[in-house]
C-alpha positions in Angstrom: 0.0 0.0 0.0 1.3 3.5 -0.8 2.7 5.6 2.0 -0.1 8.0 3.2 0.3 11.7 3.9 -1.7 13.6 6.5 -2.7 17.3 6.1 -0.7 19.8 8.1 2.6 17.8 8.1 5.8 18.8 6.5 5.5 16.0 4.1 2.1 17.2 3.1 3.4 20.7 2.4 6.2 19.3 0.3 3.9 17.1 -1.8 1.5 20.0 -2.4 4.4 22.3 -3.3 5.7 19.7 -5.9 2.3 19.1 -7.5 1.4 22.8 -7.6 4.8 23.8 -9.1 4.4 21.1 -11.8 0.8 21.7 -12.8 1.1 25.4 -12.2 4.0 25.6 -14.6 1.9 24.2 -17.3 -1.1 26.4 -16.4 1.1 29.5 -16.1 2.6 28.9 -19.5 -0.8 28.8 -21.1 -1.8 32.2 -19.8 1.6 33.8 -20.3 1.5 32.7 -24.0 -1.9 34.4 -24.3 -0.6 37.8 -23.2 2.4 37.4 -25.5 0.3 36.6 -28.6 0.2 40.1 -30.0 4.0 40.4 -29.8 4.5 36.9 -31.3 2.2 37.8 -34.1 4.0 41.0 -34.9 7.5 39.5 -34.7 6.8 36.3 -36.6 4.1 37.7 -39.0 1.5 35.3 -37.8 -2.2 35.4 -39.0 -5.2 34.6 -36.8 -4.8 31.0 -37.9 -1.2 31.0 -37.0 -2.0 32.4 -33.5 -4.7 29.7 -33.1 -2.2 27.0 -34.0 0.3 28.3 -31.4 -2.4 27.8 -28.8 -4.0 24.7 -30.3 -0.8 22.8 -31.1 -0.1 22.7 -27.4 -3.7 21.9 -26.4 -4.0 19.2 -29.1 -1.0 17.3 -27.8 -2.1 17.8 -24.2 -5.7 16.6 -24.8 -4.7 13.7 -27.1 -2.1 12.2 -24.8 -3.3 13.0 -21.3 -5.4 9.8 -21.2 -2.6 7.5 -21.9 -0.4 9.6 -19.6 -2.7 9.0 -16.7 -2.7 5.3 -17.4 1.1 5.3 -17.5 1.2 6.8 -14.1 -1.1 4.2 -12.7 1.0 1.5 -14.3 4.6 2.6 -13.9 4.5 5.0 -10.9 2.7 8.3 -10.6 5.8 10.2 -9.3 8.0 8.7 -12.0 5.8 9.7 -14.9 5.1 13.1 -13.4 8.8 13.8 -13.0 9.6 12.7 -16.6 6.8 15.0 -17.8 8.3 18.0 -15.9 11.7 17.3 -17.5 10.2 17.0 -21.0 8.1 20.2 -20.5 11.2 22.1 -19.5 13.2 20.9 -22.6 10.3 21.7 -25.0 10.0 25.2 -23.4 13.6 25.8 -24.3 12.8 24.9 -28.0 9.8 27.3 -27.9 12.0 30.1 -26.6 14.5 29.6 -29.4 12.0 29.2 -32.3 12.7 31.5 -35.2 9.4 31.0 -37.2 5.7 30.4 -36.6 5.9 26.9 -37.9 8.8 25.9 -35.7 7.1 27.5 -32.7 4.0 25.5 -33.4 6.1 22.3 -33.6 7.8 23.1 -30.3 4.4 23.8 -28.7 3.2 20.4 -29.7 6.2 18.9 -28.0 5.5 21.0 -25.0 2.0 19.6 -24.9 3.4 16.1 -24.7 5.2 17.1 -21.5 2.1 18.8 -20.2 0.1 15.6 -20.8 2.6 13.6 -18.7 2.7 15.9 -15.7 -0.8 17.3 -15.5 -2.8 14.2 -14.5 0.1 13.0 -12.4 -0.2 15.9 -10.0 -3.8 15.2 -9.2 -3.3 11.4 -9.1 -0.5 11.9 -6.6 -2.8 13.9 -4.3 -5.6 11.4 -4.6 -3.2 8.5 -4.0 -1.0 9.6 -1.1 -3.3 11.8 1.1 -5.6 10.1 3.5 -9.2 10.1 2.3 -10.6 12.7 4.7 -7.8 15.2 3.7 -8.2 14.8 -0.1 -10.8 17.4 -0.6 -8.8 19.9 1.3 -5.6 19.0 -0.6 -7.3 19.2 -4.0 -8.8 22.5 -2.9 -5.4 23.9 -2.1 -4.0 22.5 -5.3 -6.8 24.0 -7.3 -6.5 27.4 -5.7 -2.7 27.8 -5.9 -2.5 26.2 -9.3 -5.4 28.5 -10.4 -3.4 31.4 -9.1 -0.6 30.4 -11.6 -3.2 30.7 -14.3 -4.5 34.0 -13.1 -1.1 35.7 -12.6 0.0 34.4 -16.1 -1.1 37.6 -17.9 0.8 39.7 -15.3 4.0 37.6 -15.4 3.7 37.4 -19.2 3.4 41.2 -19.5 6.4 41.8 -17.3 8.5 39.3 -19.2 7.4 40.6 -22.6 8.2 44.2 -21.7 11.5 43.2 -19.9 12.9 41.6 -23.1 10.8 39.5 -25.4 7.9 37.0 -25.6 10.6 34.3 -25.6 11.0 34.7 -21.9 7.4 33.4 -21.5 8.9 30.0 -22.4 12.4 30.2 -20.9 11.0 31.0 -17.4 9.9 27.4 -17.2 13.5 26.0 -17.0 14.3 27.0 -13.4 10.8 26.1 -12.2 11.1 22.6 -13.8 14.5 22.1 -12.0 13.1 22.9 -8.6 10.0 20.7 -9.2 12.1 17.7 -10.1 14.3 18.1 -7.0 11.3 18.3 -4.7 9.6 15.3 -6.3 12.6 13.0 -5.9 13.1 14.0 -2.2 9.6 14.2 -0.8 6.8 12.6 -3.0 6.0 8.9 -2.2 5.7 6.6 -5.2 2.3 4.9 -5.9 0.9 2.7 -8.6 -1.8 0.2 -9.4 -0.3 -3.3 -8.9 -3.3 -4.9 -10.6 -2.4 -3.5 -14.0 -0.4 -5.8 -16.2 0.8 -5.8 -19.8 1.6 -2.7 -21.9 -0.3 0.6 -22.1 -2.7 1.0 -25.0 -0.7 3.4 -27.2 -2.7 2.5 -30.3 -5.9 3.9 -28.9 -4.1 7.0 -27.9 -2.8 7.5 -31.4 -6.3 7.0 -32.8 -7.7 9.5 -30.4 -5.0 12.0 -31.2 -5.6 11.6 -34.9 -9.3 12.3 -34.3 -8.7 15.5 -32.4 -6.1 16.6 -34.8 -8.4 16.2 -37.8 -11.3 18.0 -36.2 -9.1 20.8 -34.9 -7.4 21.3 -38.3 -10.8 21.5 -40.0 -12.2 24.0 -37.5 -9.1 26.3 -37.6 -8.5 26.2 -41.4 -12.1 26.3 -42.6 -12.7 30.0 -42.1 -9.6 30.7 -44.2 -9.6 28.0 -46.8 -13.3 27.2 -47.1 -14.5 23.7 -47.7 -11.6 22.7 -49.8 -10.1 19.2 -50.1 -7.7 19.7 -47.2 -10.5 20.8 -44.8 -12.9 18.1 -45.9 -10.3 15.4 -45.6 -9.2 16.5 -42.2 -12.8 16.6 -40.9 -13.5 13.1 -42.3 -10.3 11.6 -40.9 -11.0 13.2 -37.5 -14.6 12.0 -37.4 -13.8 8.5 -38.4 -10.9 8.3 -35.9 -13.0 9.6 -33.0 -15.8 7.1 -33.8 -13.2 4.3 -33.9 -11.7 5.4 -30.6 -15.1 5.2 -28.9 -15.8 1.8 -30.4 -12.4 0.4 -29.3 -12.9 1.7 -25.7 -16.3 -0.1 -25.5 -15.1 -3.4 -27.1 -11.4 -3.7 -26.5 -9.8 -6.0 -23.9 -7.5 -3.4 -22.4 -9.2 0.0 -23.0 -7.4 3.2 -22.5 -10.5 4.6 -20.7 -12.4 1.8 -18.8 -16.1 2.1 -19.8 -17.1 1.4 -16.2 -16.0 4.9 -15.3 -18.9 6.2 -17.4 -21.4 4.0 -15.7 -21.3 6.6 -12.8 -23.7 9.4 -13.6 -21.9 11.9 -11.4 -18.6 11.2 -13.2 -20.3 11.9 -16.6 -22.1 15.0 -15.5 -19.0 16.5 -13.8 -16.9 15.9 -17.0 -19.7 17.5 -19.2 -19.7 20.5 -16.8 -15.9 20.6 -17.1 -16.0 20.6 -20.9 -18.5 23.5 -21.1 -17.0 25.7 -18.4 -13.4 25.3 -19.7 -14.5 25.9 -23.2 -16.0 29.2 -22.0 -12.9 30.0 -20.0 -10.5 29.2 -22.8 -12.3 31.3 -25.3 -12.7 34.3 -23.0 -9.2 34.4 -21.6 -7.6 34.3 -25.1 -9.8 37.1 -26.4 -9.6 39.2 -23.3 -5.9 39.8 -23.4 -6.2 40.8 -27.1 -9.2 43.1 -26.3 -7.3 44.8 -23.5 -4.1 45.4 -25.5 -5.7 46.1 -28.9 -9.0 47.9 -28.2 -8.2 49.5 -24.8 -4.5 50.1 -25.7 -3.2 48.6 -22.5 0.5 47.7 -22.6 1.3 44.0 -21.8 2.1 44.6 -18.1 -1.1 46.6 -17.5 -3.2 44.1 -19.3 -1.7 41.4 -17.0 -2.4 43.5 -13.9 -6.0 44.0 -15.0 -6.8 40.3 -14.1 -5.0 40.4 -10.7 -8.4 40.4 -8.8 -9.0 36.9 -10.1 -5.6 35.8 -8.5 -6.6 37.3 -5.2 -10.0 35.6 -5.2 -8.6 32.2 -6.2 -5.9 32.4 -3.5 -8.4 33.4 -0.8 -11.3 31.1 -1.6 -10.3 28.0 -3.5 -9.0 25.9 -0.6 -12.1 27.0 1.5 -14.3 26.1 -1.5 -12.8 22.5 -1.6 -13.3 22.2 2.2 -16.9 23.4 2.0 -17.8 21.0 -0.8 -16.3 18.2 1.4 -18.6 19.2 4.2 -21.9 20.0 2.6 -21.6 18.3 -0.8 -20.4 19.8 -4.1 -23.8 20.3 -5.9 -24.5 23.8 -4.8 -21.1 25.0 -5.9 -21.1 23.0 -9.2 -24.4 24.8 -10.1 -23.7 28.3 -8.7 -20.1 28.6 -9.8 -20.7 28.3 -13.5 -23.7 30.6 -13.3 -21.6 33.2 -11.6 -18.9 32.8 -14.3 -21.6 33.3 -17.0 -22.8 36.5 -15.2 -19.3 37.8 -15.0 -18.8 37.1 -18.7 -21.9 39.1 -19.6 -20.6 42.0 -17.4 -17.3 41.9 -19.3 -19.1 43.1 -22.4 -18.6 46.5 -20.9 -14.9 46.1 -21.7 -14.7 48.2 -24.9 -12.8 51.2 -26.2 -13.1 54.1 -23.8 -14.2 51.9 -20.8 -12.5 52.7 -17.5 -11.0 49.9 -15.4 -13.0 50.4 -12.2 -16.4 50.6 -13.9 -15.8 48.6 -17.1 -13.3 45.9 -16.3 -13.2 45.2 -12.6 -16.9 44.4 -11.8 -17.0 41.5 -14.3 -13.7 40.2 -13.2 -14.8 40.1 -9.5 -18.0 38.1 -10.3 -16.0 35.9 -12.7 -13.4 35.2 -10.1 -15.9 34.2 -7.4 -17.6 31.8 -9.7 -14.2 30.3 -10.7 -13.2 29.8 -7.1 -16.5 28.2 -6.3 -16.4 25.5 -9.0 -12.8 24.6 -9.8 -11.9 22.6 -6.6 -15.3 20.9 -6.2 -15.6 19.7 -9.8 -12.1 18.3 -9.7 -12.7 16.5 -6.4 -16.0 15.2 -7.6 -14.6 13.6 -10.7 -11.9 11.9 -8.8 -14.2 10.8 -6.0 -16.7 9.3 -8.4 -14.1 6.9 -9.8 -12.5 4.0 -8.0 -9.2 4.9 -6.4 -7.3 2.4 -8.5 -8.3 4.6 -11.5 -7.0 7.8 -10.0 -4.6 8.5 -12.9 -7.1 7.6 -15.6 -9.9 9.6 -14.0 -7.6 12.6 -13.6 -6.5 12.1 -17.2 -10.1 12.0 -18.5 -11.0 15.2 -16.6 -7.9 17.0 -17.9 -8.5 15.7 -21.4 -12.1 17.0 -21.3 -10.9 20.4 -20.0 -8.2 20.8 -22.6 -10.5 19.6 -25.4 -13.0 22.2 -24.3 -10.3 24.9 -24.5 -9.1 23.4 -27.8 -12.5 23.6 -29.4 -13.1 27.1 -28.1 -9.9 28.5 -29.5 -10.5 26.7 -32.8 -14.2 27.7 -33.2 -14.7 31.0 -31.3 -12.8 33.4 -33.5 -14.9 32.3 -36.6 -18.1 32.4 -34.6 -17.2 35.9 -33.4 -16.4 37.0 -37.0 -12.6 37.2 -36.5 -10.6 35.8 -39.4 -7.5 36.6 -41.4 -5.6 39.6 -39.9 -8.6 41.3 -38.2 -7.4 40.9 -34.6 -5.3 44.2 -34.7 -8.4 46.1 -35.7 -10.2 47.5 -32.5 -13.6 47.8 -34.1 -13.6 44.2 -35.5 -12.1 42.8 -32.3 -14.6 44.6 -30.0 -17.6 43.3 -32.1 -16.2 39.8 -32.0 -15.4 40.1 -28.2 -19.1 41.0 -27.4 -20.4 38.1 -29.5 -17.9 35.6 -28.0 -18.9 36.6 -24.4 -22.6 35.8 -25.1 -21.7 32.3 -26.5 -19.3 31.6 -23.6 -21.7 32.8 -20.9 -24.4 30.5 -22.3 -22.0 27.5 -22.3 -21.0 28.1 -18.7 -24.5 28.4 -17.4 -25.6 25.2 -19.2 -22.6 23.5 -17.6 -23.8 24.5 -14.2 -27.3 23.3 -14.8 -26.0 19.9 -15.7 -24.8 19.5 -12.1 -28.4 19.4 -10.8 -28.3 15.6 -11.4 -24.9 15.0 -9.6 -24.6 13.0 -6.4 -24.3 15.4 -3.5 -22.7 12.7 -1.3 -19.9 11.8 -3.6 -17.2 13.4 -1.4 -18.3 11.8 1.8 -15.5 9.8 3.4 -16.0 6.0 3.5 -17.4 4.9 6.8 -15.7 1.5 6.6 -12.1 0.6 6.1 -11.1 -0.8 2.8 -11.2 -4.6 2.7 -7.6 -5.2 1.9 -6.4 -3.2 5.0 -6.5 -4.6 8.5 -6.3 -1.5 10.6 -7.2 2.2 10.5 -5.4 5.4 11.5 -6.6 7.3 14.4 -8.5 9.9 12.3 -9.7 8.1 9.2 -10.0 4.8 7.3 -6.9 4.1 5.2 -7.2 4.8 1.5 -7.8 2.1 -1.0 -4.9 3.0 -3.3 -2.5 0.2 -3.8 1.2 0.7 -3.8 
């Protein structure tokens, strides 16, 4: 059985620091890149489609491989795979920082997404595996809050780095963070794995799934520019057929990448559907907001980053408490209310247009948005993991992360066209503002619908087991031992 960690101990703080540094590095990088996009586009001469691929190349690799990465952690050791992912991410970040063209930057971003896929589900699976059951909600809440802070401060850090030297620092900053994370993991994180898994991981299904997402993404990104030409039609057909084949293989295969039994749990399905819609809304809004602030409101990069600082403060103050509250009263109220508040905040952000003041036009929407985000992030993550058997911690985390990244992937691919932004229109304040207002309506609706789905979720899913696990013979003084096998 894996070594267990109790909240409040030095070991617990070290494990949290390691997982937060790793996953936070990946989250921070995403938002730093958002703030750097205008400078990247100007220096490399990238079009809207080029900027989309800089974002979607990373998201595509991340969403495609995160499932098999979660399975690798369950099979070969969650700490081992997490650490390897951190090293890979750091090396790919170096390539991104040195890329001389848009095409090479996109290729390096794809490699970076591979590293992100290896480390992201591992961070959550480690928490789910090594903390005692009664402390997991609190640990995941702290992880969500502090990792969310990395996402929220990304625009600020990105702005400072871009103005200090170049957008390239947005990638090179990952190198020292990765080094510290690897050192902490090797010294303080217990290893855990599922001893019942045998044989080799199902790489073939992962390739089929990746091909499906790549085809659909390519069709969505290129269709507004190319129209329904042979390339777009072929990509869409290959993507659709591959995704159908992936689903069929999961249902009928002997060793599925995603065990179909996970989806027999209604709460697991609803929480992941909520995740898809809310993260699609978030992904779309966050990308366009940094463009809107810099292009339409003429904010310099650092000021545009500072504009979202209230989200950082709210996430830091409330996320751990939100996770603890969900553990105590059940997650349903927060899973419903959080996305609704996010949607309201998005509608208020429609006031962010040329001539708007920060205090009356930008801040009110950000405050409501931030409260909604803090309310839902920790509970939905904890709900997904609690709804799955402990032995599938890595797979469940991989599924949830894949769903979240796919939501962002689809939003980045589709939203510019839905909002009427194509070609080189993003430097035009009039066109960008019109697209911004349309995009906010679409994203707010998606977020609210996601919250309504949670009405059918099990409100007792986070309740600690009243009985010890059958394979254990004694309990600790404060809780039953977890059922995760070493």
